[in-house]
C-alpha positions in Angstrom: 0.0 0.0 0.0 1.4 3.4 -1.0 2.0 5.9 1.7 0.2 9.1 1.1 2.3 11.8 -0.6 3.4 14.6 1.6 2.7 18.1 0.4 4.5 21.0 1.7 2.3 23.4 3.8 1.1 26.4 1.9 2.8 28.7 4.4 6.2 26.9 3.7 5.8 27.5 0.0 4.9 31.1 0.6 8.0 31.6 2.8 10.1 30.0 0.1 8.7 32.3 -2.6 9.5 35.3 -0.4 13.1 34.1 0.1 13.6 33.4 -3.6 12.3 36.9 -4.4 14.5 38.5 -1.8 17.6 36.6 -3.2 16.8 37.7 -6.7 16.4 41.3 -5.6 19.8 41.2 -3.9 21.3 39.7 -7.1 19.7 42.5 -9.2 21.0 45.1 -6.9 24.5 43.7 -7.0 24.4 43.6 -10.8 23.3 47.3 -10.9 26.1 48.3 -8.5 28.7 46.4 -10.6 27.5 48.2 -13.8 27.6 51.6 -12.1 31.2 50.9 -11.0 32.3 49.4 -14.3 31.0 52.3 -16.4 31.7 55.0 -13.9 28.0 56.0 -13.7 27.1 58.5 -10.9 23.4 58.1 -11.5 20.9 56.0 -13.4 17.6 57.5 -14.5 14.6 56.1 -12.8 12.6 56.3 -16.0 14.2 56.1 -19.4 12.1 56.8 -22.6 13.5 56.0 -26.0 12.4 57.2 -29.5 13.7 54.3 -31.5 14.6 56.0 -34.8 16.7 55.0 -37.8 15.7 51.4 -38.7 15.0 52.4 -42.3 18.2 54.3 -42.7 20.2 51.5 -41.2 18.7 49.1 -43.7 19.1 51.4 -46.6 22.8 51.9 -45.8 23.2 48.2 -46.2 21.2 47.8 -49.4 18.4 46.0 -47.4 14.6 46.6 -47.4 13.2 48.8 -44.7 11.5 45.9 -43.0 14.9 44.3 -42.5 15.8 47.3 -40.4 12.6 46.9 -38.4 13.6 43.3 -37.8 17.0 44.4 -36.5 15.4 47.1 -34.4 13.1 44.6 -32.8 16.0 42.4 -31.8 17.7 45.4 -30.2 14.6 46.1 -28.0 15.4 42.9 -26.1 19.1 43.8 -25.6 18.3 47.4 -24.4 15.5 46.2 -22.2 17.9 43.9 -20.3 20.6 46.5 -20.3 18.2 48.9 -18.5 17.1 46.3 -16.1 20.7 45.3 -15.3 21.5 48.9 -14.5 18.6 49.3 -12.1 16.3 51.4 -14.3 12.7 51.2 -12.9 10.8 52.1 -16.1 11.7 51.9 -19.8 9.3 53.4 -22.3 9.8 52.5 -25.9 8.1 54.4 -28.8 7.1 51.3 -30.8 4.4 52.7 -33.2 2.9 56.2 -33.2 -0.5 57.3 -34.3 1.2 59.1 -37.2 2.9 55.9 -38.4 -0.4 54.8 -40.0 0.5 57.3 -42.8 3.4 55.1 -43.9 3.0 52.8 -47.0 0.5 50.0 -46.3 3.0 47.2 -46.8 5.3 48.8 -44.2 2.5 49.2 -41.7 1.4 45.6 -42.3 5.0 44.5 -41.7 5.3 46.5 -38.5 2.1 45.0 -37.2 3.3 41.5 -38.0 6.7 42.2 -36.3 4.9 43.5 -33.2 2.6 40.4 -33.0 5.7 38.1 -33.3 7.6 40.1 -30.7 4.8 40.1 -28.1 4.2 36.3 -28.5 7.9 35.5 -28.4 9.2 37.9 -25.8 6.4 38.0 -23.2 7.4 34.7 -21.7 11.1 35.7 -21.6 10.3 39.1 -20.0 8.1 37.3 -17.5 11.0 35.0 -16.5 13.2 38.1 -16.0 10.6 39.6 -13.7 9.8 42.5 -16.1 6.3 43.9 -16.2 4.8 44.9 -19.5 2.6 48.0 -19.6 0.8 49.4 -22.7 0.4 53.1 -23.5 -1.8 54.0 -26.4 -5.0 52.9 -28.0 -5.9 49.4 -29.2 -8.7 50.8 -31.4 -8.1 50.2 -35.1 -5.8 47.2 -34.8 -6.8 43.6 -35.3 -8.6 41.8 -32.5 -5.9 39.1 -32.4 -3.1 41.7 -31.9 -5.1 43.5 -29.2 -5.6 40.2 -27.4 -1.9 39.5 -27.6 -1.1 42.8 -26.0 -3.5 42.3 -23.2 -2.3 38.7 -22.6 1.3 40.0 -22.3 0.1 42.7 -19.8 -1.8 40.2 -17.8 1.0 37.6 -17.8 3.5 40.0 -16.3 1.2 42.0 -14.1 2.8 41.0 -10.8 6.5 41.4 -11.9 8.6 43.9 -10.0 12.1 44.2 -11.5 11.3 46.8 -14.1 8.4 48.1 -16.2 8.6 47.9 -19.9 6.1 50.5 -21.1 5.3 49.9 -24.8 4.0 53.0 -26.5 2.1 51.4 -29.3 -0.5 53.2 -31.5 0.4 56.1 -29.3 0.4 59.9 -29.7 0.9 62.4 -26.9 -2.0 64.6 -28.0 -4.3 61.7 -28.4 -3.4 60.5 -24.9 -4.3 63.8 -23.4 -7.6 63.8 -25.3 -8.3 60.3 -23.9 -7.5 61.5 -20.4 -10.0 64.4 -20.8 -12.7 61.9 -22.0 -12.1 59.7 -19.1 -12.4 62.6 -16.6 -15.7 63.6 -18.3 -17.0 60.0 -18.2 -16.3 59.9 -14.5 -17.9 63.2 -13.8 -14.7 64.8 -12.4 -15.5 68.2 -10.8 -13.8 70.9 -13.0 -12.8 72.7 -9.8 -10.9 69.6 -8.7 -8.8 69.3 -11.9 -5.1 69.7 -11.1 -2.0 68.6 -12.9 -1.8 65.6 -10.5 -5.4 64.7 -11.2 -4.9 64.8 -14.9 -1.9 62.5 -14.5 -4.2 59.9 -12.9 -6.1 59.6 -16.2 -3.2 59.4 -18.6 -2.1 56.1 -20.1 1.0 56.2 -17.8 -1.0 56.6 -14.6 1.0 55.1 -11.7 4.4 55.4 -13.5 6.9 58.1 -12.7 7.6 60.8 -15.3 10.6 60.1 -17.6 13.9 61.5 -16.4 15.8 60.9 -19.7 14.4 60.9 -23.2 16.8 59.3 -25.7 16.4 59.7 -29.5 18.5 57.7 -31.9 19.5 58.5 -35.5 20.3 62.2 -34.9 16.8 63.6 -34.9 16.1 66.5 -32.6 12.3 66.5 -32.0 9.8 64.8 -29.7 7.5 63.6 -32.4 4.4 63.7 -30.2 6.0 61.5 -27.6 5.1 61.8 -23.9 4.2 65.5 -24.3 2.7 65.8 -20.8 5.1 63.5 -19.0 8.4 64.7 -20.5 8.0 68.4 -19.4 11.2 68.3 -17.3 13.0 65.3 -18.8 16.6 65.6 -19.9 17.0 65.0 -23.7 19.8 63.0 -25.3 20.3 62.7 -29.0 22.7 60.3 -30.7 23.5 59.9 -34.4 23.6 56.1 -33.9 20.7 54.3 -35.6 18.5 52.2 -33.4 19.7 48.8 -34.5 23.2 49.7 -33.6 22.4 51.5 -30.3 23.9 49.0 -27.9 24.6 48.8 -24.2 27.8 51.0 -24.4 25.8 53.8 -26.1 23.0 53.5 -23.6 25.4 53.8 -20.6 27.1 56.7 -22.4 23.7 58.4 -22.3 23.4 57.6 -18.6 26.8 59.0 -17.9 25.9 62.3 -19.7 22.6 62.4 -17.7 24.6 62.0 -14.4 26.7 65.1 -15.3 23.6 67.3 -15.7 22.0 69.5 -13.1 18.2 69.2 -13.1 16.5 72.5 -12.1 12.8 71.7 -12.8 12.2 75.4 -13.6 14.0 76.7 -10.5 17.5 78.1 -9.7 20.5 76.1 -8.5 
């Protein structure tokens, strides 16, 4: 006769999970400290936002189709996400697809949508294993039901993760986001007398996330392109001529080093 299997008490499993999480947090902290020392960084931005530009130019310079550049750019998202997590960044926002990108040629838009669908399905599990939470900013209106479900599945799968937030700005525009926030306030009957900057922030797509400290744009462009218009009011800006597919860990930490040398005034005097 078989002896009954012994299950660990639920409280034991809970304590074990807490211990594992604490050990992982210590390991993450040690990794961040090592990177700060190795690269001579005095500070790491809490929230980094990146306008990923130059995929098409990178491909054209190599005699390749634009979509090949987007493929290469997608691969770089994974590398930069982990580079930010390793350095101790709390939030990384990537500008994946703007509301203005719908004006591009239909075949390129279709290709970008396909790439995003593949990336979500392929990367969500890996990000989950690395304790990265996926957040979506933007609208899911106008995209396929299958893609919208994929985005929501990724958000739900990673909802309890704590190492870093990857905020994917997809089908996103800063002005459209502010308009959505106004509609949400009206729908909830917010008293006009109670509308403050802080209250508006509660209705933005980024509610609950800190404002960006550093906005990075690749490929040498010097404009915001309707990106985080409300949130980036006091962000530091860093532009690099390097196209996104070639923007690696070294270039990222160079931006962090530049950020660490700046004095942030937030409209005041030093």
